[in-house]
N, CA, C and O atoms as a GROMACS GRO file, in nm:
protein
  428
    1MET      N    1   0.083  -0.119   0.000
    1MET     CA    2   0.000   0.000   0.000
    1MET      C    3   0.087   0.125   0.000
    1MET      O    4   0.045   0.229  -0.049
    2ALA      N    5   0.207   0.114   0.054
    2ALA     CA    6   0.296   0.230   0.056
    2ALA      C    7   0.336   0.270  -0.086
    2ALA      O    8   0.352   0.388  -0.115
    3ALA      N    9   0.351   0.173  -0.175
    3ALA     CA   10   0.385   0.202  -0.314
    3ALA      C   11   0.271   0.276  -0.385
    3ALA      O   12   0.294   0.347  -0.483
    4SER      N   13   0.150   0.258  -0.336
    4SER     CA   14   0.034   0.325  -0.394
    4SER      C   15   0.012   0.464  -0.337
    4SER      O   16  -0.075   0.538  -0.383
    5GLY      N   17   0.090   0.501  -0.235
    5GLY     CA   18   0.078   0.632  -0.174
    5GLY      C   19   0.001   0.632  -0.043
    5GLY      O   20  -0.030   0.739   0.011
    6PHE      N   21  -0.029   0.515   0.010
    6PHE     CA   22  -0.100   0.505   0.137
    6PHE      C   23  -0.001   0.465   0.246
    6PHE      O   24   0.052   0.353   0.244
    7SER      N   25   0.025   0.554   0.338
    7SER     CA   26   0.113   0.522   0.449
    7SER      C   27   0.070   0.601   0.572
    7SER      O   28  -0.002   0.701   0.561
    8ASP      N   29   0.114   0.556   0.686
    8ASP     CA   30   0.089   0.620   0.816
    8ASP      C   31  -0.058   0.656   0.838
    8ASP      O   32  -0.143   0.567   0.849
    9GLY      N   33  -0.088   0.785   0.846
    9GLY     CA   34  -0.223   0.832   0.878
    9GLY      C   35  -0.326   0.794   0.772
    9GLY      O   36  -0.440   0.762   0.805
   10LYS      N   37  -0.286   0.797   0.646
   10LYS     CA   38  -0.379   0.760   0.539
   10LYS      C   39  -0.417   0.613   0.548
   10LYS      O   40  -0.532   0.576   0.526
   11LEU      N   41  -0.319   0.532   0.580
   11LEU     CA   42  -0.345   0.388   0.591
   11LEU      C   43  -0.442   0.359   0.706
   11LEU      O   44  -0.532   0.276   0.691
   12THR      N   45  -0.423   0.426   0.818
   12THR     CA   46  -0.513   0.408   0.932
   12THR      C   47  -0.654   0.456   0.899
   12THR      O   48  -0.752   0.391   0.935
   13LEU      N   49  -0.664   0.569   0.830
   13LEU     CA   50  -0.795   0.622   0.791
   13LEU      C   51  -0.868   0.526   0.697
   13LEU      O   52  -0.986   0.497   0.715
   14VAL      N   53  -0.796   0.477   0.596
   14VAL     CA   54  -0.857   0.384   0.500
   14VAL      C   55  -0.901   0.256   0.570
   14VAL      O   56  -1.009   0.204   0.543
   15ALA      N   57  -0.818   0.204   0.659
   15ALA     CA   58  -0.853   0.081   0.730
   15ALA      C   59  -0.976   0.099   0.818
   15ALA      O   60  -1.063   0.012   0.821
   16SER      N   61  -0.983   0.211   0.889
   16SER     CA   62  -1.100   0.233   0.975
   16SER      C   63  -1.227   0.255   0.893
   16SER      O   64  -1.334   0.209   0.933
   17LEU      N   65  -1.216   0.323   0.782
   17LEU     CA   66  -1.334   0.342   0.696
   17LEU      C   67  -1.378   0.210   0.632
   17LEU      O   68  -1.498   0.187   0.615
   18GLU      N   69  -1.284   0.126   0.597
   18GLU     CA   70  -1.319  -0.005   0.541
   18GLU      C   71  -1.391  -0.090   0.645
   18GLU      O   72  -1.491  -0.155   0.613
   19LEU      N   73  -1.342  -0.090   0.766
   19LEU     CA   74  -1.407  -0.168   0.873
   19LEU      C   75  -1.546  -0.114   0.903
   19LEU      O   76  -1.640  -0.192   0.923
   20SER      N   77  -1.560   0.017   0.907
   20SER     CA   78  -1.693   0.073   0.934
   20SER      C   79  -1.790   0.045   0.820
   20SER      O   80  -1.908   0.021   0.845
   21SER      N   81  -1.744   0.046   0.696
   21SER     CA   82  -1.834   0.013   0.585
   21SER      C   83  -1.874  -0.134   0.589
   21SER      O   84  -1.986  -0.169   0.554
   22ALA      N   85  -1.782  -0.221   0.631
   22ALA     CA   86  -1.816  -0.363   0.645
   22ALA      C   87  -1.919  -0.385   0.755
   22ALA      O   88  -2.011  -0.465   0.738
   23VAL      N   89  -1.905  -0.315   0.865
   23VAL     CA   90  -2.003  -0.326   0.975
   23VAL      C   91  -2.139  -0.274   0.929
   23VAL      O   92  -2.242  -0.337   0.957
   24LEU      N   93  -2.140  -0.161   0.859
   24LEU     CA   94  -2.267  -0.108   0.807
   24LEU      C   95  -2.332  -0.205   0.709
   24LEU      O   96  -2.454  -0.219   0.707
   25PHE      N   97  -2.250  -0.272   0.629
   25PHE     CA   98  -2.302  -0.369   0.532
   25PHE      C   99  -2.362  -0.491   0.602
   25PHE      O  100  -2.460  -0.547   0.554
   26LEU      N  101  -2.305  -0.532   0.712
   26LEU     CA  102  -2.352  -0.652   0.782
   26LEU      C  103  -2.476  -0.626   0.867
   26LEU      O  104  -2.554  -0.718   0.892
   27TYR      N  105  -2.497  -0.503   0.911
   27TYR     CA  106  -2.613  -0.469   0.994
   27TYR      C  107  -2.732  -0.442   0.901
   27TYR      O  108  -2.724  -0.354   0.815
   28PRO      N  109  -2.844  -0.514   0.917
   28PRO     CA  110  -2.955  -0.505   0.822
   28PRO      C  111  -3.012  -0.364   0.799
   28PRO      O  112  -3.045  -0.330   0.686
   29ARG      N  113  -3.022  -0.283   0.902
   29ARG     CA  114  -3.082  -0.150   0.885
   29ARG      C  115  -2.996  -0.055   0.805
   29ARG      O  116  -3.047   0.039   0.744
   30THR      N  117  -2.867  -0.077   0.803
   30THR     CA  118  -2.776   0.013   0.732
   30THR      C  119  -2.709  -0.055   0.613
   30THR      O  120  -2.607  -0.008   0.563
   31ARG      N  121  -2.767  -0.165   0.568
   31ARG     CA  122  -2.706  -0.244   0.461
   31ARG      C  123  -2.690  -0.165   0.331
   31ARG      O  124  -2.589  -0.180   0.263
   32SER      N  125  -2.787  -0.082   0.296
   32SER     CA  126  -2.776  -0.008   0.170
   32SER      C  127  -2.663   0.094   0.176
   32SER      O  128  -2.590   0.113   0.078
   33ARG      N  129  -2.647   0.161   0.290
   33ARG     CA  130  -2.535   0.256   0.305
   33ARG      C  131  -2.402   0.182   0.306
   33ARG      O  132  -2.304   0.229   0.250
   34GLY      N  133  -2.400   0.068   0.370
   34GLY     CA  134  -2.278  -0.014   0.373
   34GLY      C  135  -2.240  -0.063   0.234
   34GLY      O  136  -2.122  -0.067   0.200
   35LEU      N  137  -2.340  -0.100   0.154
   35LEU     CA  138  -2.312  -0.144   0.018
   35LEU      C  139  -2.256  -0.029  -0.065
   35LEU      O  140  -2.165  -0.050  -0.146
   36LEU      N  141  -2.308   0.089  -0.044
   36LEU     CA  142  -2.256   0.206  -0.116
   36LEU      C  143  -2.110   0.232  -0.078
   36LEU      O  144  -2.026   0.253  -0.166
   37LEU      N  145  -2.079   0.231   0.051
   37LEU     CA  146  -1.941   0.253   0.094
   37LEU      C  147  -1.849   0.139   0.051
   37LEU      O  148  -1.736   0.163   0.009
   38LEU      N  149  -1.898   0.016   0.062
   38LEU     CA  150  -1.820  -0.099   0.019
   38LEU      C  151  -1.790  -0.092  -0.130
   38LEU      O  152  -1.680  -0.125  -0.174
   39SER      N  153  -1.889  -0.049  -0.208
   39SER     CA  154  -1.870  -0.034  -0.353
   39SER      C  155  -1.766   0.072  -0.384
   39SER      O  156  -1.683   0.054  -0.474
   40SER      N  157  -1.769   0.180  -0.311
   40SER     CA  158  -1.672   0.286  -0.340
   40SER      C  159  -1.530   0.244  -0.300
   40SER      O  160  -1.435   0.275  -0.371
   41PHE      N  161  -1.515   0.174  -0.189
   41PHE     CA  162  -1.381   0.130  -0.150
   41PHE      C  163  -1.328   0.022  -0.243
   41PHE      O  164  -1.211   0.027  -0.283
   42LEU      N  165  -1.410  -0.074  -0.278
   42LEU     CA  166  -1.363  -0.179  -0.369
   42LEU      C  167  -1.339  -0.124  -0.508
   42LEU      O  168  -1.247  -0.167  -0.578
   43GLY      N  169  -1.422  -0.028  -0.550
   43GLY     CA  170  -1.398   0.038  -0.679
   43GLY      C  171  -1.267   0.114  -0.677
   43GLY      O  172  -1.194   0.115  -0.777
   44GLY      N  173  -1.236   0.179  -0.565
   44GLY     CA  174  -1.107   0.248  -0.552
   44GLY      C  175  -0.990   0.151  -0.555
   44GLY      O  176  -0.885   0.182  -0.612
   45ALA      N  177  -1.007   0.035  -0.494
   45ALA     CA  178  -0.901  -0.066  -0.496
   45ALA      C  179  -0.877  -0.116  -0.638
   45ALA      O  180  -0.763  -0.133  -0.681
   46ILE      N  181  -0.986  -0.140  -0.711
   46ILE     CA  182  -0.973  -0.183  -0.850
   46ILE      C  183  -0.902  -0.076  -0.931
   46ILE      O  184  -0.811  -0.106  -1.009
   47CYS      N  185  -0.943   0.048  -0.913
   47CYS     CA  186  -0.883   0.160  -0.986
   47CYS      C  187  -0.735   0.175  -0.955
   47CYS      O  188  -0.655   0.198  -1.046
   48THR      N  189  -0.697   0.161  -0.830
   48THR     CA  190  -0.557   0.172  -0.791
   48THR      C  191  -0.472   0.065  -0.856
   48THR      O  192  -0.363   0.093  -0.906
   49HIS      N  193  -0.522  -0.059  -0.857
   49HIS     CA  194  -0.447  -0.168  -0.920
   49HIS      C  195  -0.435  -0.148  -1.070
   49HIS      O  196  -0.329  -0.173  -1.128
   50VAL      N  197  -0.540  -0.103  -1.134
   50VAL     CA  198  -0.535  -0.079  -1.278
   50VAL      C  199  -0.439   0.035  -1.309
   50VAL      O  200  -0.364   0.027  -1.406
   51GLN      N  201  -0.440   0.140  -1.230
   51GLN     CA  202  -0.352   0.254  -1.252
   51GLN      C  203  -0.205   0.214  -1.239
   51GLN      O  204  -0.120   0.266  -1.311
   52MET      N  205  -0.176   0.122  -1.150
   52MET     CA  206  -0.038   0.078  -1.130
   52MET      C  207   0.000  -0.035  -1.226
   52MET      O  208   0.113  -0.083  -1.222
   53GLY      N  209  -0.092  -0.076  -1.312
   53GLY     CA  210  -0.062  -0.182  -1.409
   53GLY      C  211  -0.070  -0.322  -1.351
   53GLY      O  212  -0.023  -0.417  -1.414
   54GLU      N  213  -0.127  -0.337  -1.234
   54GLU     CA  214  -0.140  -0.467  -1.168
   54GLU      C  215  -0.282  -0.521  -1.191
   54GLU      O  216  -0.362  -0.531  -1.099
   55TYR      N  217  -0.308  -0.556  -1.315
   55TYR     CA  218  -0.444  -0.596  -1.353
   55TYR      C  219  -0.489  -0.722  -1.280
   55TYR      O  220  -0.606  -0.732  -1.241
   56ALA      N  221  -0.400  -0.816  -1.261
   56ALA     CA  222  -0.438  -0.943  -1.195
   56ALA      C  223  -0.477  -0.919  -1.050
   56ALA      O  224  -0.563  -0.990  -0.997
   57LYS      N  225  -0.416  -0.820  -0.984
   57LYS     CA  226  -0.449  -0.793  -0.844
   57LYS      C  227  -0.584  -0.722  -0.831
   57LYS      O  228  -0.640  -0.717  -0.722
   58GLY      N  229  -0.636  -0.667  -0.938
   58GLY     CA  230  -0.767  -0.603  -0.935
   58GLY      C  231  -0.882  -0.701  -0.943
   58GLY      O  232  -0.997  -0.664  -0.922
   59ILE      N  233  -0.852  -0.825  -0.974
   59ILE     CA  234  -0.958  -0.927  -0.987
   59ILE      C  235  -1.020  -0.959  -0.851
   59ILE      O  236  -1.142  -0.978  -0.843
   60GLY      N  237  -0.941  -0.964  -0.746
   60GLY     CA  238  -0.992  -0.994  -0.611
   60GLY      C  239  -1.099  -0.896  -0.566
   60GLY      O  240  -1.209  -0.938  -0.530
   61PRO      N  241  -1.071  -0.765  -0.567
   61PRO     CA  242  -1.175  -0.668  -0.529
   61PRO      C  243  -1.296  -0.671  -0.622
   61PRO      O  244  -1.409  -0.649  -0.578
   62ALA      N  245  -1.273  -0.698  -0.750
   62ALA     CA  246  -1.385  -0.705  -0.845
   62ALA      C  247  -1.477  -0.823  -0.813
   62ALA      O  248  -1.599  -0.811  -0.821
   63VAL      N  249  -1.418  -0.935  -0.776
   63VAL     CA  250  -1.499  -1.053  -0.740
   63VAL      C  251  -1.576  -1.025  -0.612
   63VAL      O  252  -1.695  -1.057  -0.603
   64LEU      N  253  -1.511  -0.965  -0.511
   64LEU     CA  254  -1.581  -0.934  -0.386
   64LEU      C  255  -1.696  -0.836  -0.410
   64LEU      O  256  -1.804  -0.852  -0.352
   65LEU      N  257  -1.674  -0.737  -0.493
   65LEU     CA  258  -1.779  -0.641  -0.524
   65LEU      C  259  -1.896  -0.708  -0.597
   65LEU      O  260  -2.012  -0.680  -0.567
   66THR      N  261  -1.865  -0.795  -0.689
   66THR     CA  262  -1.970  -0.869  -0.761
   66THR      C  263  -2.049  -0.958  -0.666
   66THR      O  264  -2.172  -0.964  -0.675
   67VAL      N  265  -1.980  -1.027  -0.577
   67VAL     CA  266  -2.048  -1.115  -0.481
   67VAL      C  267  -2.137  -1.033  -0.388
   67VAL      O  268  -2.248  -1.077  -0.355
   68ALA      N  269  -2.091  -0.916  -0.345
   68ALA     CA  270  -2.172  -0.832  -0.257
   68ALA      C  271  -2.301  -0.788  -0.327
   68ALA      O  272  -2.409  -0.794  -0.268
   69TRP      N  273  -2.290  -0.743  -0.451
   69TRP     CA  274  -2.408  -0.698  -0.524
   69TRP      C  275  -2.503  -0.813  -0.557
   69TRP      O  276  -2.625  -0.798  -0.548
   70ILE      N  277  -2.449  -0.928  -0.593
   70ILE     CA  278  -2.535  -1.044  -0.621
   70ILE      C  279  -2.602  -1.090  -0.492
   70ILE      O  280  -2.720  -1.127  -0.494
   71GLY      N  281  -2.530  -1.088  -0.381
   71GLY     CA  282  -2.589  -1.127  -0.253
   71GLY      C  283  -2.702  -1.036  -0.212
   71GLY      O  284  -2.807  -1.083  -0.166
   72ILE      N  285  -2.684  -0.906  -0.229
   72ILE     CA  286  -2.792  -0.810  -0.199
   72ILE      C  287  -2.911  -0.834  -0.291
   72ILE      O  288  -3.025  -0.833  -0.246
   73TRP      N  289  -2.883  -0.856  -0.418
   73TRP     CA  290  -2.992  -0.877  -0.513
   73TRP      C  291  -3.069  -1.006  -0.483
   73TRP      O  292  -3.192  -1.008  -0.494
   74LEU      N  293  -3.000  -1.112  -0.445
   74LEU     CA  294  -3.068  -1.238  -0.414
   74LEU      C  295  -3.149  -1.228  -0.285
   74LEU      O  296  -3.258  -1.284  -0.276
   75ARG      N  297  -3.095  -1.158  -0.187
   75ARG     CA  298  -3.166  -1.149  -0.059
   75ARG      C  299  -3.275  -1.043  -0.060
   75ARG      O  300  -3.381  -1.062   0.000
   76HIS      N  301  -3.250  -0.931  -0.128
   76HIS     CA  302  -3.345  -0.820  -0.134
   76HIS      C  303  -3.357  -0.771  -0.277
   76HIS      O  304  -3.295  -0.670  -0.312
   77PRO      N  305  -3.434  -0.837  -0.362
   77PRO     CA  306  -3.443  -0.799  -0.504
   77PRO      C  307  -3.495  -0.658  -0.525
   77PRO      O  308  -3.465  -0.596  -0.627
   78GLN      N  309  -3.572  -0.604  -0.432
   78GLN     CA  310  -3.625  -0.469  -0.446
   78GLN      C  311  -3.516  -0.364  -0.434
   78GLN      O  312  -3.540  -0.247  -0.466
   79SER      N  313  -3.397  -0.401  -0.390
   79SER     CA  314  -3.289  -0.304  -0.376
   79SER      C  315  -3.243  -0.251  -0.511
   79SER      O  316  -3.181  -0.145  -0.517
   80LEU      N  317  -3.271  -0.322  -0.618
   80LEU     CA  318  -3.235  -0.276  -0.751
   80LEU      C  319  -3.358  -0.232  -0.828
   80LEU      O  320  -3.365  -0.252  -0.950
   81TRP      N  321  -3.456  -0.173  -0.761
   81TRP     CA  322  -3.583  -0.136  -0.822
   81TRP      C  323  -3.566  -0.038  -0.937
   81TRP      O  324  -3.645  -0.041  -1.031
   82SER      N  325  -3.467   0.048  -0.933
   82SER     CA  326  -3.452   0.148  -1.039
   82SER      C  327  -3.412   0.084  -1.171
   82SER      O  328  -3.433   0.144  -1.276
   83LEU      N  329  -3.354  -0.034  -1.168
   83LEU     CA  330  -3.317  -0.101  -1.292
   83LEU      C  331  -3.436  -0.167  -1.358
   83LEU      O  332  -3.431  -0.200  -1.477
   84ASN      N  333  -3.544  -0.186  -1.285
   84ASN     CA  334  -3.662  -0.254  -1.336
   84ASN      C  335  -3.783  -0.164  -1.316
   84ASN      O  336  -3.888  -0.210  -1.270
   85ARG      N  337  -3.771  -0.040  -1.350
   85ARG     CA  338  -3.872   0.062  -1.322
   85ARG      C  339  -4.006   0.030  -1.388
   85ARG      O  340  -4.111   0.051  -1.326
   86GLY      N  341  -4.007  -0.020  -1.510
   86GLY     CA  342  -4.132  -0.050  -1.578
   86GLY      C  343  -4.215  -0.155  -1.506
   86GLY      O  344  -4.337  -0.142  -1.498
   87ALA      N  345  -4.151  -0.257  -1.453
   87ALA     CA  346  -4.223  -0.362  -1.381
   87ALA      C  347  -4.281  -0.309  -1.250
   87ALA      O  348  -4.390  -0.350  -1.209
   88VAL      N  349  -4.209  -0.220  -1.184
   88VAL     CA  350  -4.258  -0.164  -1.058
   88VAL      C  351  -4.380  -0.078  -1.083
   88VAL      O  352  -4.477  -0.085  -1.007
   89GLU      N  353  -4.377   0.003  -1.189
   89GLU     CA  354  -4.490   0.092  -1.217
   89GLU      C  355  -4.616   0.013  -1.248
   89GLU      O  356  -4.723   0.048  -1.198
   90THR      N  357  -4.608  -0.090  -1.328
   90THR     CA  358  -4.727  -0.165  -1.363
   90THR      C  359  -4.777  -0.250  -1.247
   90THR      O  360  -4.898  -0.274  -1.237
   91SER      N  361  -4.690  -0.295  -1.161
   91SER     CA  362  -4.733  -0.378  -1.050
   91SER      C  363  -4.798  -0.295  -0.939
   91SER      O  364  -4.867  -0.351  -0.854
   92GLN      N  365  -4.777  -0.164  -0.938
   92GLN     CA  366  -4.833  -0.080  -0.833
   92GLN      C  367  -4.954  -0.001  -0.881
   92GLN      O  368  -5.001   0.089  -0.811
   93LEU      N  369  -5.006  -0.034  -0.997
   93LEU     CA  370  -5.126   0.034  -1.044
   93LEU      C  371  -5.246  -0.009  -0.959
   93LEU      O  372  -5.260  -0.126  -0.925
   94ALA      N  373  -5.329   0.086  -0.928
   94ALA     CA  374  -5.449   0.056  -0.848
   94ALA      C  375  -5.552  -0.012  -0.938
   94ALA      O  376  -5.553   0.011  -1.059
   95PRO      N  377  -5.637  -0.095  -0.881
   95PRO     CA  378  -5.741  -0.161  -0.959
   95PRO      C  379  -5.836  -0.059  -1.021
   95PRO      O  380  -5.858   0.049  -0.966
   96GLU      N  381  -5.893  -0.095  -1.135
   96GLU     CA  382  -5.986  -0.005  -1.204
   96GLU      C  383  -6.109   0.020  -1.118
   96GLU      O  384  -6.152  -0.068  -1.043
   97GLY      N  385  -6.165   0.139  -1.130
   97GLY     CA  386  -6.285   0.173  -1.058
   97GLY      C  387  -6.260   0.232  -0.921
   97GLY      O  388  -6.354   0.272  -0.852
   98THR      N  389  -6.134   0.240  -0.878
   98THR     CA  390  -6.105   0.296  -0.747
   98THR      C  391  -6.084   0.447  -0.752
   98THR      O  392  -6.081   0.513  -0.649
   99GLY      N  393  -6.069   0.500  -0.874
   99GLY     CA  394  -6.048   0.644  -0.888
   99GLY      C  395  -5.902   0.682  -0.875
   99GLY      O  396  -5.866   0.798  -0.897
  100LYS      N  397  -5.817   0.588  -0.840
  100LYS     CA  398  -5.674   0.613  -0.828
  100LYS      C  399  -5.603   0.549  -0.947
  100LYS      O  400  -5.638   0.440  -0.991
  101THR      N  401  -5.504   0.619  -0.996
  101THR     CA  402  -5.429   0.564  -1.110
  101THR      C  403  -5.291   0.516  -1.069
  101THR      O  404  -5.225   0.448  -1.147
  102TRP      N  405  -5.247   0.551  -0.950
  102TRP     CA  406  -5.114   0.514  -0.909
  102TRP      C  407  -5.112   0.486  -0.759
  102TRP      O  408  -5.159   0.569  -0.680
  103ALA      N  409  -5.061   0.375  -0.719
  103ALA     CA  410  -5.048   0.343  -0.577
  103ALA      C  411  -4.902   0.356  -0.538
  103ALA      O  412  -4.816   0.292  -0.599
  104SER      N  413  -4.875   0.435  -0.440
  104SER     CA  414  -4.738   0.458  -0.399
  104SER      C  415  -4.720   0.419  -0.253
  104SER      O  416  -4.806   0.445  -0.170
  105LYS      N  417  -4.608   0.356  -0.223
  105LYS     CA  418  -4.580   0.318  -0.086
  105LYS      C  419  -4.546   0.439   0.000
  105LYS      O  420  -4.568   0.438   0.121
  106SER      N  421  -4.493   0.544  -0.063
  106SER     CA  422  -4.450   0.660   0.016
  106SER      C  423  -4.565   0.755   0.044
  106SER      O  424  -4.553   0.841   0.132
  107ALA      N  425  -4.675   0.743  -0.027
  107ALA     CA  426  -4.787   0.835  -0.007
  107ALA      C  427  -4.875   0.795   0.109
  107ALA      O  428  -4.973   0.863   0.138
   0.00000   0.00000   0.00000
C-alpha cells in the first residue's frame, strides 16, 4: 500500500473506513449505506491496481464487489428497483374503478 501512496495516517484512515463500511453492510438496517461505501472502497481498490498496471491484483476486489451486489440482489431484489422501473410501475397500479391511477408506498 505504501507504493500506492498510502502510508501512516492515510493507511489508518482507510482501514478504519473499510471496517466501518463492512459493519454497516452486515447490519440489516444500514445495509444499503454499507453497500454504497463498500462499492466505493472496492472500486477504488480496482482503480488503484489498474492505474499501477497490476491488472491481476484487481480481480480480487472485483470478485468481492460482484459477490456483494449479487448477494444483496438475491436477498433483497427490491434493492435494484430502479433497474426494473417498468415492472414496478405496472405492479403498483391501483385496480380499475377505485379512482386512483397510481399506488405509492410513500404516499
